[in-house]
Backbone as CSV, one residue per row, in Angstrom:
resi,resn,N_x,N_y,N_z,CA_x,CA_y,CA_z,C_x,C_y,C_z
1,MET,164.124,106.882,265.089,164.738,108.262,265.742,165.039,108.694,264.843
2,ILE,165.072,109.984,264.544,165.125,111.576,264.023,166.930,111.348,263.451
3,ARG,167.399,110.940,262.466,168.679,110.560,261.790,169.077,111.822,261.301
4,GLN,169.214,113.557,261.880,169.730,114.702,262.070,171.564,115.098,261.425
5,PRO,171.118,115.614,259.709,172.847,115.428,259.161,173.227,116.936,260.501
6,THR,174.905,116.429,260.310,175.886,117.507,260.888,175.748,118.392,260.113
7,THR,175.292,119.788,261.181,175.475,120.770,260.236,177.094,121.419,259.852
8,ARG,176.487,122.463,258.937,177.739,122.552,258.011,179.080,123.209,259.073
9,ALA,178.153,124.366,260.227,178.823,125.040,260.603,179.933,123.803,262.332
10,ALA,178.352,123.338,262.011,179.698,121.688,263.186,180.583,121.105,262.552
11,GLN,180.768,120.926,261.634,181.602,120.333,259.720,182.652,120.729,260.437
12,TYR,182.553,122.338,259.613,184.829,123.243,259.624,184.689,123.802,260.886
13,ASP,183.484,123.309,262.280,184.389,124.314,263.459,185.873,124.160,263.666
14,HIS,186.355,122.738,263.697,187.450,122.653,263.941,189.162,123.526,262.881
15,TRP,188.422,123.280,261.853,189.047,123.656,260.381,188.932,125.616,260.613
16,GLN,188.369,125.738,261.152,187.908,127.214,260.853,188.976,127.729,262.568
17,ARG,188.578,127.018,263.095,189.553,127.873,264.998,190.760,127.837,263.706
18,SER,191.380,126.716,263.962,192.708,125.962,264.008,193.129,127.476,262.128
19,VAL,192.809,127.555,261.470,193.317,128.911,260.276,192.747,130.152,261.263
20,ALA,191.806,130.123,261.980,191.864,131.118,263.298,193.228,131.415,263.753
21,GLY,193.830,130.573,263.742,195.349,130.551,264.716,195.275,130.163,266.632
22,GLU,193.498,129.073,266.798,193.306,128.781,267.509,194.417,127.469,267.537
23,ARG,195.488,127.178,268.958,195.579,125.825,269.651,193.919,124.398,270.064
24,VAL,193.401,123.541,268.185,192.334,123.291,268.829,193.393,121.578,268.979
25,PRO,192.528,121.295,270.287,193.615,119.594,270.009,193.102,118.892,268.906
26,ARG,193.975,118.140,267.973,193.707,117.277,266.844,194.219,115.531,266.791
27,ILE,193.393,115.583,267.458,193.033,113.500,267.017,192.672,113.030,266.503
28,GLU,194.320,111.727,266.467,194.855,111.612,264.517,194.058,110.658,263.935
29,ASP,193.219,109.727,265.281,192.647,109.510,263.487,191.558,109.486,263.695
30,GLU,190.543,110.651,263.876,189.305,111.391,263.573,189.675,112.951,262.299
31,PRO,189.675,112.094,260.835,189.911,113.363,260.794,188.774,114.504,260.070
32,GLN,189.439,116.196,260.032,187.892,116.856,260.250,187.755,118.212,258.991
33,PRO,186.915,117.703,258.243,186.589,118.499,257.239,187.569,119.776,257.449
34,GLY,188.032,120.391,255.971,188.023,121.247,255.861,189.332,121.307,254.846
35,PHE,190.225,122.742,254.830,191.461,122.741,253.724,191.977,122.389,254.125
36,TYR,193.429,122.138,253.521,194.585,121.553,254.404,195.070,121.755,252.958
37,LYS,196.904,121.480,253.579,198.037,121.765,252.584,199.090,120.506,253.374
38,ARG,199.573,119.335,252.592,200.703,118.689,252.751,202.327,118.440,251.587
39,ARG,202.867,117.563,252.164,203.737,117.037,251.209,203.923,115.671,251.176
40,PHE,204.267,115.654,250.315,204.257,113.683,249.919,205.731,113.361,250.250
41,VAL,206.942,114.490,250.067,208.245,114.513,251.133,208.801,115.476,251.463
42,ARG,210.050,114.737,252.112,210.519,116.717,253.202,210.982,117.307,252.169
43,GLY,210.623,118.663,252.027,210.925,119.260,250.691,210.589,119.491,249.891
44,GLY,209.044,118.588,250.355,208.340,119.282,248.426,207.974,119.858,248.628
45,PRO,207.195,120.311,247.617,205.888,120.813,247.505,204.502,120.869,247.998
46,PHE,204.016,121.514,249.028,203.058,121.755,249.441,202.019,121.520,247.948
47,VAL,200.922,119.967,248.166,199.998,120.207,247.583,199.065,120.439,248.187
48,PRO,197.440,120.580,247.978,195.623,121.137,248.451,195.579,119.901,249.063
49,VAL,195.109,119.739,250.085,194.176,117.947,250.340,192.654,118.951,251.499
50,GLU,191.576,118.989,250.124,190.044,119.165,250.784,189.843,117.438,251.107
51,ILE,189.193,117.941,253.003,188.219,116.353,253.311,186.529,117.896,253.841
52,TRP,185.847,117.090,253.596,184.246,116.758,252.853,183.621,115.480,254.072
53,LEU,182.572,116.203,254.693,180.963,115.172,254.605,180.208,114.536,254.112
54,GLU,180.578,113.257,253.377,179.650,112.768,252.437,177.912,113.153,253.682
55,GLN,177.154,113.412,252.904,175.780,112.817,253.466,174.335,113.255,252.413
56,GLN,173.565,111.883,252.600,172.895,111.909,252.025,170.973,112.057,252.306
57,ILE,170.825,113.272,252.544,169.414,113.681,252.611,167.840,113.418,252.176
58,ASP,167.335,113.098,252.898,165.816,113.473,252.132,165.403,114.020,252.206
59,PRO,164.880,114.287,250.873,164.635,115.914,250.796,163.827,116.499,251.441
60,GLU,162.641,115.939,251.488,161.595,115.984,252.280,161.594,115.939,253.347
61,THR,161.989,114.672,254.021,162.259,114.960,256.149,163.567,116.026,256.588
62,GLY,164.172,115.781,255.215,165.685,117.155,255.996,166.407,115.561,256.776
63,GLU,166.120,114.408,256.976,166.589,113.279,257.570,167.680,112.589,256.742
64,LEU,168.840,112.275,257.413,170.023,111.389,256.253,169.003,109.791,256.560
65,THR,169.262,109.429,255.647,168.920,108.120,254.908,170.224,107.021,254.619
66,ALA,171.209,107.616,255.239,172.957,107.113,254.915,174.102,107.184,256.194
67,ASP,174.395,106.743,255.806,175.436,107.377,257.342,176.228,108.229,256.837
68,GLU,176.530,109.130,257.591,178.264,110.095,256.481,178.875,109.628,256.881
69,GLU,180.154,109.992,255.358,181.740,109.604,255.068,182.193,110.227,255.010
70,LEU,182.678,110.574,255.438,183.971,111.611,255.103,185.284,111.307,253.870
71,ARG,184.844,112.064,252.871,185.557,111.783,251.411,187.347,113.013,252.474
72,ALA,187.469,112.270,250.933,188.874,113.729,250.821,189.571,113.438,248.711
73,VAL,190.148,114.530,249.140,190.851,114.789,248.298,192.548,115.613,247.894
74,CYS,192.739,114.376,247.615,194.502,115.078,247.746,195.299,115.872,245.960
75,ASN,195.652,116.819,246.336,196.873,116.874,244.455,195.538,117.156,243.245
76,GLY,194.413,117.083,243.675,193.470,116.873,242.691,192.271,115.108,242.554
77,GLU,193.626,114.380,243.923,192.823,112.957,243.015,192.364,111.875,244.633
78,ARG,191.071,111.536,244.130,190.467,111.086,245.898,191.177,110.275,246.270
79,CYS,191.629,110.407,248.017,192.081,109.267,248.080,191.065,109.328,250.423
80,ASN,192.008,108.771,250.741,191.151,108.287,252.235,192.024,109.101,253.416
81,PRO,191.037,109.411,254.114,191.165,111.155,254.360,191.527,110.184,255.701
82,TYR,191.336,109.438,256.131,192.287,108.595,257.632,194.264,108.223,257.487
83,THR,194.086,108.046,256.035,195.643,108.439,255.913,196.867,109.524,255.584
84,VAL,195.741,110.775,255.255,196.005,111.696,254.506,196.044,112.716,256.121
85,TRP,195.650,112.772,256.518,194.423,113.723,257.458,196.146,113.636,259.254
86,SER,196.708,113.119,259.275,197.986,113.072,260.381,198.760,114.409,259.354
87,TYR,199.023,113.774,257.857,199.978,115.019,257.315,199.450,116.352,257.224
88,CYS,198.263,116.613,257.833,197.673,117.594,257.279,198.232,119.447,257.871
89,ARG,198.047,120.239,257.223,198.660,121.490,258.238,197.041,122.826,257.644
90,ALA,196.236,123.053,258.500,195.260,123.855,257.528,195.696,125.199,257.087
91,ILE,194.509,125.427,256.671,195.025,126.422,255.194,194.087,127.027,255.257
92,SER,194.063,128.711,254.755,192.598,129.221,254.615,192.187,128.831,252.993
93,LEU,191.232,128.780,253.132,190.266,128.792,251.901,191.062,129.338,250.325
94,GLU,191.891,130.716,250.074,192.374,131.502,249.434,193.431,131.190,248.773
95,GLU,194.695,130.400,250.137,195.997,129.758,249.833,195.248,128.288,248.828
96,TYR,194.336,127.191,249.777,194.249,126.234,249.162,193.298,126.269,247.548
97,ASP,193.412,127.468,247.352,192.732,128.079,245.739,193.933,127.986,245.891
98,ALA,194.836,128.696,245.729,197.169,129.372,245.677,197.409,128.165,245.235
99,LEU,196.917,126.869,245.549,197.591,126.277,245.707,197.085,124.921,244.277
100,THR,195.222,125.285,244.256,195.201,124.085,243.659,196.178,124.823,242.136
101,GLY,195.966,125.534,241.449,196.543,126.372,240.590,197.774,126.465,240.102
102,ALA,198.947,126.244,241.187,199.751,126.044,241.712,201.222,124.826,240.552
103,ARG,200.477,123.483,240.529,200.750,123.245,239.684,200.488,122.389,238.696
104,ASP,199.015,124.005,238.319,199.571,124.154,236.885,199.934,125.242,235.787
105,ALA,200.272,125.641,236.995,201.624,127.185,236.495,202.827,126.481,236.708
106,ILE,203.309,125.968,237.967,204.098,126.161,237.529,204.695,124.970,237.337
107,ALA,206.190,124.530,236.624,206.638,123.213,236.641,206.484,122.352,237.579
108,ASP,207.812,122.956,238.710,207.932,122.887,239.263,207.218,121.811,241.007
109,MET,205.867,122.270,240.844,205.546,122.639,241.439,204.748,121.299,240.920
110,ALA,205.035,120.272,240.423,204.097,119.694,239.856,205.104,118.323,239.746
111,ALA,206.081,118.352,240.166,206.814,117.085,240.502,206.768,116.673,241.718
112,THR,205.214,116.629,242.578,205.047,116.372,244.232,205.883,115.779,244.600
113,HIS,207.054,114.783,243.981,207.585,113.487,245.007,209.174,113.826,244.817
114,VAL,209.698,115.304,244.784,210.650,115.713,244.837,211.364,116.799,245.355
115,SER,211.780,117.867,246.163,212.045,117.746,246.670,213.208,118.885,245.886
116,ILE,212.039,120.409,246.193,212.906,122.217,245.742,212.737,122.409,246.447
117,ASN,213.547,123.570,245.443,214.755,125.160,247.013,213.665,126.576,246.047
118,LEU,212.399,126.629,246.393,212.126,127.594,246.213,212.433,128.857,245.828
119,ALA,213.490,128.809,246.853,214.390,130.265,247.135,215.678,130.400,245.556
120,GLU,215.172,128.911,245.093,216.494,129.208,243.573,215.456,128.880,241.942
121,MET,214.760,129.444,242.186,213.383,129.968,240.911,213.037,131.209,241.160
122,ALA,213.215,131.389,239.790,212.493,132.922,239.590,211.269,133.834,240.094
123,PRO,211.440,134.455,240.204,209.954,135.324,240.824,208.734,135.183,239.996
124,ILE,208.224,134.871,240.398,206.488,135.055,240.046,205.985,135.957,239.194
125,ARG,205.847,136.521,238.991,204.982,137.519,237.664,202.756,137.582,238.299
126,PRO,202.137,138.177,239.008,201.231,137.801,239.057,200.392,137.770,237.728
């Protein structure tokens, strides 16, 4: 039996449709590859989450050499995609990139387990 890898379009279909505003059914125990945001605590800053499908593909045949596995990074650290998935909200790649850099540029955004009021912060200059 030929083991074909999941195409990139199929992998990111759920995320792309969500970002486009479509109400896509969400199954709580089936994480989907894409770019997301979540909070660690109520009122805390959003942190970036990336979920992807790791594939080992034979370069000669294009077939899978091992099972596909979901992987995730939350706020710059590896994590279990099944435990973060239920807290994730789909965001655009641009918003993901902005969140990735925010914790380095804004000191209050680095305290991810503390509530903050962004309205009280000084305006951020581009």
